[in-house]
N, C-alpha and C positions, 0 to 999 in steps of 0.2 A: 149281399148285405145292402139294405136300403140306405138311402142318403141320411135319414134321421139318426140311424144307429152310428153311422160314421161320424157325424157331427158330435154326438154325445161322447163317443169314445175319444175324439180329439180334445174335447174340452176336459175330459177326465185326465188324460195324459198331461195336458198343459197345467192343470191345477196341481197334479202330483209333482211336477217338476218345480213349480213355484214353491210348494210346501217344503220340498227337499232342500231347495236353496236357502229358504228362510231358516230352516232347522240347522243347516250347516253353519250359518253365520251368527246364530244366537249365542254361541259360546265365546265369541270374540268381544272383549271389552272395548269400549270406545277410547280412543287416544286421549290421554290426560293433557289438559292445557296447563303449561307452566304458569305458576302464579307470578305476577309482576314483582320485580325487586322493589323493596321499600325505598322510597325517595329519601335521599340524604338531606338532612336539614342543614342549611347553611345560614350564615349571617355575614353582613358586611362589617369588616374591621378596619380601623384606621392604621395604616402602616407607613413606614418611611419609604419614599419613592426612590431615594438613593442614599448612599452612606452619609450620615450626619456626624461630624466630628465633635468632640468635646468643646463646649464654648460657643458653638455656632448658634446664631439667632435663627429661629425656625420661620420659614416663609411658607405661604400657602402652597406653593408649587413643590415644597419638600415632602408633602404628605399626599396620600391617595387612599381611596377606599378599596379594599380587596376582599373577595369572597373567601370565607373561612368556614370550615366545618364547625357547626354550632357545638358539637360535643366536646371539641378540644379548645374552644375559645375560653380563655381564662377570664375570671371576673375582673381582672385589672385591665383587660383590653377595652378599647373604646369602640362601642358598637353604634352603627348608624341609626339603628332602630330606636336606640335610647338617647342618642345625642347627635342629631343631624347637623348641628351648628359647630361641631368640634373643630373643624378646620379653621373657621374664623376665630373661635375662642382661643385656640392655642397659637395662632400666628403672633409672632413677636416674643415667644418664650425662648429661653436659653437652654441648650442641652447641657445638663450637668453630668451626663454620661453619654458616651458615643452610641449611635444606632447603626446597625447594618441595613443595607437595602432589603426591603421586605419584612423587616422586623416590626412587630406591632408597637405602636406608640403607647408608652405608659407615662402617666402624669408624674409618677414618682421620679422619673428621670429628667423631668423638665422643671424649670423654675421661672417665674415671672420676674423680670428685672425691675419693673416699676420705676424706670428712669435711673436706677443705680448702675454702677459698673459691673462688669462680668464677675470679678472676684468677690465683690460684696454679695452678689446674687447667689453664687454657688457655695458660699461659706456657711456651714451649719451654725445654728444658734449656739452661742457660748464659746465658739472657737475664734482663733485669731490667725491671720495670715502674716507670716514673718519671713522675710527674705534674707538669704545669706549668700555671700560670694562663693563660687565654686570654680574649679578648673578641671581639665581632663584628669589631673592627678588626684584631686579631692572629690571628684564627682563620678566615680566608677567609669572613667574613660569616655564619658559622654553618652553612656547607654541609659541613663536615668531619664524617664519621660513622665509627663503629667499622669497622675493616678497611680504611679508606682509607690511602693512603700519602702522606707529606708530606715536605717539606724544612723544616728548622728554620733560621731566619735570626736573626742577632743584630745589633741596631742599637745603636750607642753614640754618645753625645754627649760630646765632650771639648774642652778648650781647645787652640787652635791656637798652638803656640809661635812661629810665624812671623808672627803678626799681633797687633796690640794689641787685646786684649779679644775677639778673634774666636773662634768655636767651629767645630768641624767634627764632622760626623756620618758615621760609617762603617757600612756594612752588608755582611754577608758570610754565606754559607751555611756553617753549622758542622756540620750533620748532613744527610745526603742519603738519600732513599728509606727513610724510617722508617715502620713500621707503627703505626697508631693502634689501641690496644686498647680504649679506652673514652672516652666523652665524658660528663662530669657535667653534666647539663642542669637548669636551674631555670626557673621561670615568672616573668617580670617584666611589669610594665605599662609600655607605651610608647605615647605618643600616644593614651592612653585605651583601648588594646587590650592584651590579654595575649598575650605572645609567649614562645616557648621560646628560651632563651639558654644557650649552653655556657659554663661557668665554668672547667672544668678538663679538660685533655686528658691521658690516660695513654698514654705511648709505650712501645713495645717496643725496648729498647736493650741493647747489649752493655755489660759493666761499664765499659770505658774511655769509651764514649759517655755513660753515665750520669754519670760524673765530669765530663766536659766540659760537659754540660747544666747541672749544678749550679753549676759555676764561672761559666758564662756568664750564668746567671739573676741573679747578684749584680752583674754588670758592665754590664747594659744591658737592652733590651727584646727579648723573644723573639717571633717571628712564625712562624706555621705557614703554609707555602705548599702548597696542595693539588696533588698530581701527577695527571696524566692516567693512566687505566688502561693506555693504550698505551705509556706510558713506564716500565712496570714493570721492563724489562730494559735501561734506558738510563742506568744510574747513572753510568757513566764520563763520559758527555757532560756531565752536571750537574757532576761533580767537576772537570772541566777548566775550567768557568766560574767556579769558586769562587776561582781565583787572582786574579780582578779584584775590586777593592773600589770602591765609590762613596763619595766623600767630599764632604760639603757644608760649605763654609766660610762662616760668617755674618760680615758686616762691617756692623754697625749694622742697617739695614733691607734691605741688599743681601746677596745670597748667590751664591757661586760653586760650581759643581759640577765635580768632577774624577773621571775614571776612572783607577784606579791598579792597576798590576801591579808590575813592578820599579820603575817610575817613574810619576809622576802626569801625566796630560794633561788640560788644562782642557776641559770639555765645553760650558760655557756659563755665562752670568750672568743673574741675574734681579734687577730692581730692585724696591724696596718701593713 
């Protein structure tokens, strides 16, 4: 076999091998490239840098901008893109409700004092702030705090005209679902230990309620009954119960207890 034929044969074999290789790889699909994940849209929201209690005057260092998912940013949030001067604008405001660290700042929970005192600043329009003395016995054992809601009960001791020298004590709820604005606390020593005791409770009342509280304070003992948080919208249920009065009649060392609505029904007797 001459050289020319050998060369041609070698080229043919090589070409066949290349063709076979290309044919074998033509059925394989190219690897798919994963599409990049969509970029999460964010916005800068003004939040509390640390806990802000009720009544605190807001300083610039109490607030900071924090990146927040744009999809979950409420319309009540303050966004840097819309109000870059918010930190300066809100400095000096008073917190009418507490903030937790990291909680978005909402202007509905702030009030501008405009030189007035804190109480006048947080008091809603048309309402009055009225104070009444309390003690551990008349203030739910000291567990009542600002922003709690209470019922105000009046207890009166008076002479029973139907008995000789007997007295009766009546109790009734005169105000229902009242907001506590402030508790004036002092430190006293009890059993050798210093304890914090509330002396005065300031209540948020309508003008007519303020008049009723003032009159009632002169005629008996006022007691604050702490309401559960879940009872915030159940004022009517409490008001229905206020038609009934509990009257205690003392006869020497004995006493009789009556439940009274339109008439009185004896509930029981206790001997001395």
